[in-house]
PADO-75994 format. One line per field, with one value per residue (C-alpha): residue number from 0; residue in three letters; chain; x, y, z. Coordinates in Angstrom, 2 decimals, always signed. Layout:
// residues N
resi	c(NUM|...)
resn	c(ala|...)
chain	c(A|...)
X	c(X|...)
Y	c(Y|...)
Z	c(Z|...)
// end
This chain:
// residues 407
resi	c(0|1|2|3|4|5|6|7|8|9|10|11|12|13|14|15|16|17|18|19|20|21|22|23|24|25|26|27|28|29|30|31|32|33|34|35|36|37|38|39|40|41|42|43|44|45|46|47|48|49|50|51|52|53|54|55|56|57|58|59|60|61|62|63|64|65|66|67|68|69|70|71|72|73|74|75|76|77|78|79|80|81|82|83|84|85|86|87|88|89|90|91|92|93|94|95|96|97|98|99|100|101|102|103|104|105|106|107|108|109|110|111|112|113|114|115|116|117|118|119|120|121|122|123|124|125|126|127|128|129|130|131|132|133|134|135|136|137|138|139|140|141|142|143|144|145|146|147|148|149|150|151|152|153|154|155|156|157|158|159|160|161|162|163|164|165|166|167|168|169|170|171|172|173|174|175|176|177|178|179|180|181|182|183|184|185|186|187|188|189|190|191|192|193|194|195|196|197|198|199|200|201|202|203|204|205|206|207|208|209|210|211|212|213|214|215|216|217|218|219|220|221|222|223|224|225|226|227|228|229|230|231|232|233|234|235|236|237|238|239|240|241|242|243|244|245|246|247|248|249|250|251|252|253|254|255|256|257|258|259|260|261|262|263|264|265|266|267|268|269|270|271|272|273|274|275|276|277|278|279|280|281|282|283|284|285|286|287|288|289|290|291|292|293|294|295|296|297|298|299|300|301|302|303|304|305|306|307|308|309|310|311|312|313|314|315|316|317|318|319|320|321|322|323|324|325|326|327|328|329|330|331|332|333|334|335|336|337|338|339|340|341|342|343|344|345|346|347|348|349|350|351|352|353|354|355|356|357|358|359|360|361|362|363|364|365|366|367|368|369|370|371|372|373|374|375|376|377|378|379|380|381|382|383|384|385|386|387|388|389|390|391|392|393|394|395|396|397|398|399|400|401|402|403|404|405|406)
resn	c(met|lys|lys|phe|asp|ile|pro|glu|phe|tyr|lys|ser|pro|ile|ile|ser|asn|ile|lys|ser|lys|arg|lys|ile|leu|asp|pro|arg|lys|lys|asp|tyr|ser|pro|thr|ser|leu|glu|phe|glu|asn|val|thr|phe|leu|ile|ser|arg|his|phe|gly|phe|cys|tyr|gly|val|glu|asn|ala|ile|glu|ile|ala|tyr|lys|ala|ile|asp|glu|asn|pro|gly|lys|asn|ile|phe|leu|leu|ser|gln|met|ile|his|asn|pro|asn|val|asn|asp|asp|leu|thr|glu|lys|gly|ile|lys|phe|ile|gln|asp|thr|his|gly|asn|glu|leu|ile|asp|ile|asn|thr|leu|thr|lys|asp|asp|val|ile|leu|ile|pro|ala|phe|gly|ala|ser|val|glu|met|glu|lys|lys|leu|leu|asn|ile|gly|val|asp|ile|lys|lys|tyr|asn|thr|thr|cys|pro|phe|val|glu|lys|val|trp|lys|arg|ser|glu|lys|leu|gly|ser|ser|asn|his|ser|ile|ile|ile|his|gly|lys|ser|lys|his|glu|glu|thr|arg|ala|thr|phe|ser|arg|ser|his|gln|asn|ala|pro|thr|leu|ile|ile|lys|asp|ile|asn|asp|ala|lys|ile|leu|gly|glu|ile|ile|leu|asp|asp|lys|asn|lys|gln|asp|phe|tyr|thr|val|phe|glu|gly|arg|tyr|ser|lys|asp|phe|asp|ile|lys|thr|asp|leu|asn|lys|ile|gly|val|val|asn|gln|thr|thr|met|leu|ala|thr|glu|thr|gln|glu|ile|ser|asp|tyr|leu|lys|asn|ile|met|leu|gln|lys|tyr|gly|ala|asn|asp|leu|pro|asn|his|ile|ala|asp|thr|arg|asp|thr|leu|cys|tyr|ala|thr|asn|asp|asn|gln|ser|ser|thr|ile|gly|leu|met|lys|asn|lys|ile|asp|met|ser|ile|val|val|gly|gly|tyr|asn|ser|ser|asn|thr|thr|his|leu|val|glu|leu|leu|glu|gln|lys|ser|thr|thr|phe|phe|ile|lys|asp|asp|thr|glu|ile|ile|ser|asn|his|glu|ile|asn|his|phe|asp|ile|his|ser|lys|ser|ile|lys|thr|ile|lys|pro|tyr|leu|pro|ser|lys|ser|lys|pro|val|ile|ala|phe|thr|ser|gly|ala|ser|cys|pro|asp|ser|ile|met|asp|lys|val|ile|his|arg|phe|leu|glu|ile|phe|glu|ile|glu|asn|gln|ile|asp|lys|ala|ile|glu|asn|ala|leu|lys)
chain	c(A|A|A|A|A|A|A|A|A|A|A|A|A|A|A|A|A|A|A|A|A|A|A|A|A|A|A|A|A|A|A|A|A|A|A|A|A|A|A|A|A|A|A|A|A|A|A|A|A|A|A|A|A|A|A|A|A|A|A|A|A|A|A|A|A|A|A|A|A|A|A|A|A|A|A|A|A|A|A|A|A|A|A|A|A|A|A|A|A|A|A|A|A|A|A|A|A|A|A|A|A|A|A|A|A|A|A|A|A|A|A|A|A|A|A|A|A|A|A|A|A|A|A|A|A|A|A|A|A|A|A|A|A|A|A|A|A|A|A|A|A|A|A|A|A|A|A|A|A|A|A|A|A|A|A|A|A|A|A|A|A|A|A|A|A|A|A|A|A|A|A|A|A|A|A|A|A|A|A|A|A|A|A|A|A|A|A|A|A|A|A|A|A|A|A|A|A|A|A|A|A|A|A|A|A|A|A|A|A|A|A|A|A|A|A|A|A|A|A|A|A|A|A|A|A|A|A|A|A|A|A|A|A|A|A|A|A|A|A|A|A|A|A|A|A|A|A|A|A|A|A|A|A|A|A|A|A|A|A|A|A|A|A|A|A|A|A|A|A|A|A|A|A|A|A|A|A|A|A|A|A|A|A|A|A|A|A|A|A|A|A|A|A|A|A|A|A|A|A|A|A|A|A|A|A|A|A|A|A|A|A|A|A|A|A|A|A|A|A|A|A|A|A|A|A|A|A|A|A|A|A|A|A|A|A|A|A|A|A|A|A|A|A|A|A|A|A|A|A|A|A|A|A|A|A|A|A|A|A|A|A|A|A|A|A|A|A|A|A|A|A|A|A|A|A|A|A|A|A|A|A|A|A|A|A|A|A|A|A|A|A|A|A|A|A|A|A|A|A|A|A|A|A|A|A|A|A)
X	c(-36.90|-36.55|-38.40|-35.88|-37.51|-35.98|-36.73|-40.18|-37.85|-36.21|-38.38|-40.97|-44.64|-43.39|-40.66|-41.79|-45.54|-43.49|-40.98|-43.94|-46.17|-43.26|-42.03|-46.20|-45.59|-42.64|-41.28|-38.90|-36.82|-36.53|-37.21|-35.01|-36.51|-37.20|-40.51|-41.65|-43.06|-44.69|-46.35|-47.47|-43.82|-40.99|-40.40|-39.35|-37.33|-36.74|-34.26|-35.74|-33.79|-31.69|-31.50|-31.47|-29.72|-30.27|-26.93|-27.51|-31.29|-29.58|-27.18|-29.41|-31.69|-29.24|-27.08|-30.97|-31.46|-28.37|-29.01|-32.99|-31.37|-28.14|-29.17|-26.34|-23.58|-21.05|-22.12|-18.30|-19.12|-15.19|-16.49|-18.76|-21.70|-22.38|-21.40|-24.39|-23.31|-27.80|-27.62|-24.40|-24.64|-27.94|-26.05|-23.44|-26.22|-28.26|-24.93|-22.70|-18.95|-16.35|-13.30|-11.50|-12.47|-12.71|-9.34|-8.51|-7.36|-8.11|-10.25|-10.24|-7.79|-8.62|-6.26|-9.82|-12.59|-13.42|-15.50|-18.99|-18.67|-21.44|-18.57|-20.37|-18.78|-19.70|-21.50|-17.56|-16.65|-13.55|-9.96|-9.28|-6.44|-9.10|-11.03|-7.74|-7.66|-11.62|-11.45|-8.62|-10.11|-12.88|-15.73|-18.54|-17.32|-20.49|-23.58|-23.57|-21.69|-23.21|-21.48|-22.69|-23.75|-22.73|-19.10|-19.04|-19.35|-16.48|-14.75|-15.66|-14.90|-11.65|-10.98|-11.88|-9.44|-6.84|-7.35|-6.82|-3.32|-5.18|-3.59|-5.83|-7.05|-9.05|-11.12|-11.32|-10.22|-7.23|-8.02|-11.84|-13.12|-13.82|-10.91|-8.91|-11.27|-10.92|-7.16|-7.11|-7.95|-7.14|-3.43|-4.06|-4.11|-2.68|-0.53|-2.48|-2.78|-5.02|-5.99|-8.12|-9.23|-9.02|-5.72|-3.67|-5.15|-3.57|-0.11|-0.62|-0.77|+2.03|+4.19|+1.70|+3.31|+6.52|+6.15|+6.89|+10.13|+8.85|+9.71|+8.05|+5.42|+6.95|+6.36|+3.52|+1.84|+3.19|+1.17|-0.51|+0.08|+0.71|+3.89|+6.68|+4.07|+6.51|+5.52|+7.57|+4.86|+1.71|+0.24|+0.96|-3.02|-5.48|-8.89|-10.75|-12.81|-13.75|-14.82|-19.51|-19.24|-17.49|-19.20|-20.30|-19.21|-15.70|-14.94|-16.03|-14.19|-11.02|-11.68|-12.45|-9.34|-7.42|-8.81|-7.19|-4.02|-3.61|-5.52|-2.14|+0.40|-1.18|-3.60|-7.11|-7.30|-4.97|-6.72|-8.92|-6.04|-4.80|-7.29|-10.76|-14.88|-15.45|-18.43|-20.29|-19.17|-20.82|-23.00|-26.59|-27.96|-24.77|-25.64|-29.45|-28.62|-26.00|-28.02|-31.07|-28.70|-27.70|-32.48|-31.94|-29.43|-31.63|-34.11|-33.85|-31.76|-31.66|-30.62|-29.47|-29.80|-27.50|-27.65|-25.49|-22.59|-20.15|-17.75|-19.55|-17.97|-21.20|-22.54|-19.42|-19.86|-23.86|-21.87|-19.36|-22.20|-24.32|-22.10|-21.29|-25.18|-25.99|-24.63|-24.86|-24.96|-24.18|-25.73|-26.32|-29.33|-31.87|-29.95|-27.63|-30.40|-30.09|-32.86|-34.48|-30.56|-28.38|-27.10|-24.24|-22.34|-19.79|-16.85|-16.14|-12.93|-12.15|-13.13|-14.72|-17.63|-19.06|-21.30|-22.97|-25.90|-27.53|-28.12|-31.67|-32.28|-32.65|-35.47|-39.30|-39.65|-36.49|-36.15|-34.36|-33.44|-32.46|-30.81|-28.93|-26.61|-27.19|-27.01|-28.91|-32.66|-35.61|-36.25|-33.71|-34.70|-37.80|-37.12|-34.85|-38.08|-40.07|-37.61|-37.77|-42.19|-41.00|-38.96|-41.77|-45.00|-46.14|-46.58|-50.09|-49.36|-47.37|-50.63|-51.97|-48.67|-47.77|-50.82|-50.32|-47.87|-48.07|-51.67)
Y	c(-63.44|-67.20|-70.10|-72.36|-75.91|-77.41|-80.41|-80.53|-81.31|-77.86|-75.96|-75.07|-73.88|-71.45|-70.12|-70.22|-68.37|-64.90|-64.93|-64.79|-62.12|-59.87|-60.19|-58.81|-56.20|-55.11|-55.79|-53.49|-54.71|-51.43|-52.80|-53.97|-54.30|-58.62|-59.76|-60.16|-62.74|-61.92|-64.83|-64.55|-65.57|-64.64|-62.65|-63.83|-61.55|-63.18|-60.97|-60.07|-61.73|-64.77|-67.79|-69.81|-66.80|-67.25|-68.70|-71.70|-72.59|-72.50|-75.05|-77.45|-77.74|-78.57|-80.69|-82.88|-82.89|-84.73|-86.90|-87.45|-87.85|-90.36|-93.39|-95.29|-93.08|-92.04|-88.91|-86.61|-83.06|-80.93|-80.67|-79.43|-77.98|-75.13|-75.03|-76.77|-80.34|-81.12|-80.31|-82.42|-85.00|-85.40|-85.69|-87.82|-89.95|-90.03|-91.35|-88.12|-88.33|-85.45|-85.37|-82.29|-81.46|-77.93|-77.01|-78.35|-81.79|-84.38|-87.43|-88.77|-89.73|-86.64|-89.24|-92.55|-90.03|-91.22|-88.68|-91.26|-89.93|-86.64|-84.46|-81.20|-78.10|-75.80|-72.71|-71.99|-72.23|-74.17|-72.96|-72.71|-74.99|-77.49|-77.36|-77.76|-80.78|-82.67|-81.12|-83.27|-86.36|-85.23|-84.90|-81.98|-79.39|-76.84|-79.12|-79.64|-76.66|-74.38|-71.88|-68.49|-65.38|-63.15|-66.05|-65.45|-61.34|-60.86|-62.67|-60.69|-57.68|-58.84|-59.97|-55.88|-54.87|-56.82|-55.84|-52.10|-52.44|-52.49|-54.65|-56.59|-57.10|-59.71|-59.10|-62.84|-65.49|-67.31|-70.77|-70.76|-72.46|-69.25|-66.97|-69.94|-69.53|-66.08|-65.51|-68.63|-66.15|-62.53|-63.94|-64.46|-61.06|-58.89|-59.11|-60.71|-59.87|-62.25|-60.03|-61.61|-58.05|-54.54|-55.24|-56.24|-53.77|-50.98|-53.11|-52.32|-49.36|-49.11|-50.39|-48.27|-45.34|-46.35|-45.87|-50.13|-51.48|-52.75|-56.68|-57.11|-57.84|-61.05|-62.14|-60.83|-61.99|-65.16|-67.64|-65.03|-63.08|-63.97|-65.23|-62.07|-59.42|-56.51|-54.32|-51.77|-50.80|-53.03|-51.23|-48.18|-48.54|-51.42|-52.69|-54.13|-56.94|-59.43|-62.97|-62.35|-63.91|-61.68|-58.66|-55.84|-53.57|-54.59|-54.78|-50.82|-49.88|-51.50|-50.00|-46.75|-47.17|-47.77|-44.78|-43.14|-44.25|-43.86|-40.11|-39.43|-40.95|-39.01|-36.43|-36.36|-35.40|-38.12|-40.23|-41.98|-43.45|-45.01|-46.89|-48.16|-48.17|-51.98|-51.14|-53.16|-56.72|-57.16|-59.73|-58.59|-61.35|-61.24|-57.53|-58.24|-60.24|-58.45|-55.53|-57.05|-58.64|-55.04|-54.37|-57.07|-54.38|-52.33|-53.52|-54.48|-58.49|-60.63|-64.16|-64.60|-68.15|-68.13|-71.84|-72.33|-74.47|-74.65|-73.52|-70.93|-67.55|-65.69|-67.22|-66.62|-63.17|-62.43|-64.84|-61.20|-59.63|-59.79|-61.02|-57.12|-56.61|-60.50|-62.95|-65.61|-69.23|-71.15|-73.88|-76.07|-77.34|-78.06|-80.92|-78.78|-77.01|-79.93|-79.22|-75.31|-75.76|-76.97|-75.70|-77.00|-74.02|-73.50|-70.61|-69.11|-67.90|-70.81|-73.21|-74.68|-76.76|-75.29|-76.40|-73.72|-74.38|-72.81|-70.54|-69.12|-65.43|-65.45|-62.95|-63.46|-62.36|-62.12|-61.54|-64.07|-63.07|-66.05|-65.56|-67.57|-67.77|-68.71|-71.22|-73.28|-74.13|-73.08|-76.04|-76.29|-72.79|-74.07|-76.95|-74.70|-72.65|-75.72|-76.80|-73.21|-72.94|-76.09|-74.93|-72.01|-74.54|-71.74|-74.64|-74.39|-70.17|-69.45|-69.24|-66.68|-64.46|-64.87|-63.23|-60.31|-59.61|-59.57|-57.41)
Z	c(-43.92|-44.71|-43.14|-42.96|-42.04|-38.41|-37.34|-34.54|-31.45|-31.33|-31.29|-28.19|-26.84|-23.99|-26.42|-29.95|-28.12|-26.62|-29.52|-32.93|-30.95|-29.89|-33.09|-33.88|-31.54|-32.70|-36.08|-36.64|-33.70|-32.26|-28.44|-26.17|-23.32|-22.18|-21.63|-18.06|-16.40|-13.62|-10.62|-7.10|-6.24|-8.94|-11.33|-15.05|-17.27|-20.94|-23.33|-26.38|-28.96|-28.63|-29.81|-32.94|-35.59|-39.41|-39.97|-37.50|-38.59|-42.14|-41.24|-39.09|-41.96|-44.35|-41.46|-41.27|-45.31|-45.33|-43.41|-45.46|-48.62|-47.93|-46.50|-46.22|-47.14|-44.97|-43.43|-42.28|-40.67|-40.56|-37.02|-34.99|-36.71|-33.93|-30.71|-28.80|-27.55|-27.93|-31.01|-32.17|-30.56|-32.28|-35.33|-33.70|-32.88|-36.10|-37.64|-38.60|-37.98|-36.09|-39.34|-36.67|-33.68|-32.50|-32.41|-35.92|-34.62|-36.87|-35.40|-38.81|-41.55|-44.43|-46.53|-45.72|-47.50|-50.85|-53.74|-52.59|-49.49|-47.64|-46.31|-44.69|-43.59|-40.73|-40.44|-39.66|-42.56|-43.50|-44.20|-47.60|-46.73|-45.98|-48.90|-51.32|-49.26|-49.86|-53.49|-54.08|-52.74|-55.07|-53.14|-53.11|-50.42|-52.08|-52.39|-47.69|-47.08|-44.23|-44.27|-42.33|-44.93|-42.12|-42.09|-45.77|-45.66|-43.27|-45.69|-48.89|-46.37|-45.41|-49.48|-50.89|-47.58|-49.03|-53.26|-51.56|-49.84|-45.94|-43.73|-41.65|-38.55|-36.84|-33.80|-33.14|-31.05|-32.45|-32.39|-33.51|-36.28|-37.65|-37.48|-38.81|-41.92|-42.26|-41.24|-44.11|-46.94|-45.53|-45.17|-49.08|-50.18|-47.25|-44.78|-41.10|-37.73|-34.97|-31.83|-28.64|-27.30|-26.56|-24.36|-27.44|-29.63|-26.48|-27.74|-31.09|-30.89|-28.72|-31.28|-34.01|-32.27|-31.57|-28.31|-28.58|-29.33|-32.39|-32.32|-29.55|-32.19|-32.80|-29.17|-27.83|-31.06|-32.02|-33.98|-35.28|-38.32|-41.36|-42.77|-42.95|-41.96|-41.84|-39.12|-40.80|-43.89|-42.97|-40.04|-41.51|-43.74|-41.74|-41.50|-38.76|-38.78|-36.88|-35.70|-35.25|-32.61|-30.34|-28.42|-30.88|-28.23|-28.90|-31.22|-31.71|-28.99|-30.97|-33.86|-32.07|-30.48|-33.17|-35.56|-33.15|-32.73|-36.54|-36.50|-33.26|-36.32|-39.18|-38.76|-39.45|-43.48|-43.94|-41.91|-44.37|-45.84|-43.14|-41.07|-43.41|-42.02|-41.40|-39.00|-41.76|-40.87|-37.60|-37.18|-36.59|-34.67|-32.77|-32.61|-31.31|-28.31|-27.73|-27.38|-26.26|-23.25|-22.53|-22.50|-20.00|-17.59|-17.32|-15.08|-11.34|-11.54|-8.88|-10.66|-14.44|-16.12|-19.69|-21.42|-23.92|-25.64|-22.99|-26.08|-27.48|-27.53|-28.09|-25.40|-22.63|-24.31|-22.75|-19.36|-19.40|-19.78|-17.20|-14.93|-14.85|-13.43|-11.35|-10.07|-13.54|-13.94|-17.29|-17.84|-21.02|-20.03|-17.53|-16.34|-14.98|-12.40|-9.78|-7.72|-5.40|-3.73|-5.93|-9.31|-11.60|-13.67|-16.44|-14.48|-18.18|-15.94|-14.23|-17.80|-15.44|-13.86|-10.51|-7.78|-6.88|-3.37|-2.49|-5.55|-6.14|-4.44|-0.88|-0.79|-1.40|-4.62|-6.66|-10.57|-13.01|-16.20|-18.86|-22.65|-24.42|-27.53|-30.82|-31.05|-28.52|-29.48|-27.75|-26.83|-24.80|-22.72|-22.82|-20.58|-18.78|-17.53|-17.17|-14.83|-12.73|-13.32|-10.86|-8.76|-7.59|-8.23|-11.16|-13.63|-13.83|-14.44|-17.22|-19.77|-17.52|-17.21|-21.46|-21.77|-19.48|-20.46|-24.02|-23.94)
// end
C-alpha cells in the first residue's frame, strides 16, 4: 500500500511501534484480536486497527503539500478536512480558511473567491452543485482534491446502479458532507432515498409491501428523497450503497432486510431483477476498525476509551459498539483526562460533554480498552496512553510491556 508523507507530529513512538510489529506478525490482517499490554496494576488492550486510514492520510498529505506549494496565496478548504479538531485546528493555524461548516452553511461568501485562490476539496468530497459554483469562478478543483478513493467508489457504484435502472438507497446521515456529496450525484442518474438506520429500512419495507400507507413515505422521509420520487414505480428495483463511515454491520443488516422484503414481494426466481448485490461499497478501513473493536469486545473489559472528533461518524459507531460491553468514554484527546478521579467525555446520546467522577474501575487490576476513529492521529492516541501511564504510575514499564506482548 502507498506510503504517505504526513507531518511527523502526527506520528507516535508507542502506537507506531505496536502497529509496525503487528503488521509483521499479521501481514494479511486476519487477526482482529487486540494487543494486550500487561502491567502490575492494569492491563491495556490496544485495538488491532484504528487511527488514520488511507483516505485520511491521503487528504492530509495533499493539504500540507498545498500549504508548502502556495506561500502567500489564499488557501481555502471547502469544509473540515476530516472530522478531527486537532487536524483542522492545525490547518487553520497555518492560514487555511473554511468556506462552509460541516452542515454546508456558508462561512465565506463563495462569490468573493477568485480563480487565483487555492481550493481544497475535503476527504468527504464535494457536491456536484458546489463543484459547478467553483468551476464557474475559474478555480482549479482537481489539483488539491482530497476526496477519499473509497467515497469515489460509492459514487461509481451508484452511477452503475442508475444506468441499470435501479433506484438508489443510501444508508447514511442526510446532513453529513459525504452523504450530501453522494446524493448530489446519485439523484442525477436515478431516484434516490437516504435512510439513516434499520428502523427507516423497516418503514420502507412496509411501504414496499403495501402494509403502510404509501403517502406516509413523503412524511417520514421528507427532505431525504430526490425530486419526483415516485413510490409506485421507484421502489420496484433498488440497490443499497452507504456512507463509508457508517456501521458496516448495520449496512449489511439493512441490505439483507430489504432483500428479504423483495423476496416476499417478487419471489426467489425474480429477486435478482429487484435488488442489487452492493456489498462491495463497504470501506475496508471502516470495516477493519469495526471488526477490531468487535475483537476487543471478545475480551473481558472493565472500561473503554475511544478517541476522536465528536462529530466523527465512524468514531461514534465505535462508541456504540463498545458501550454494549463496558463503561465507555469518548474523548477528543488527552486534555479531557483531568485526573485519576475526573474525566470529560462526549455523550453520544445527549450530544453533550459530561464530567464523570470517579471514572476508573474500582477493582485492583482493571482491563482498559483503547481505540480511535479513522480521523484521529496516532500521536493523539499516544498522548492518551501516556496520560494513563502517568495515572497508574507505570511510565517506565511501557517498552517492556510492548516487547512482551509482541514476542
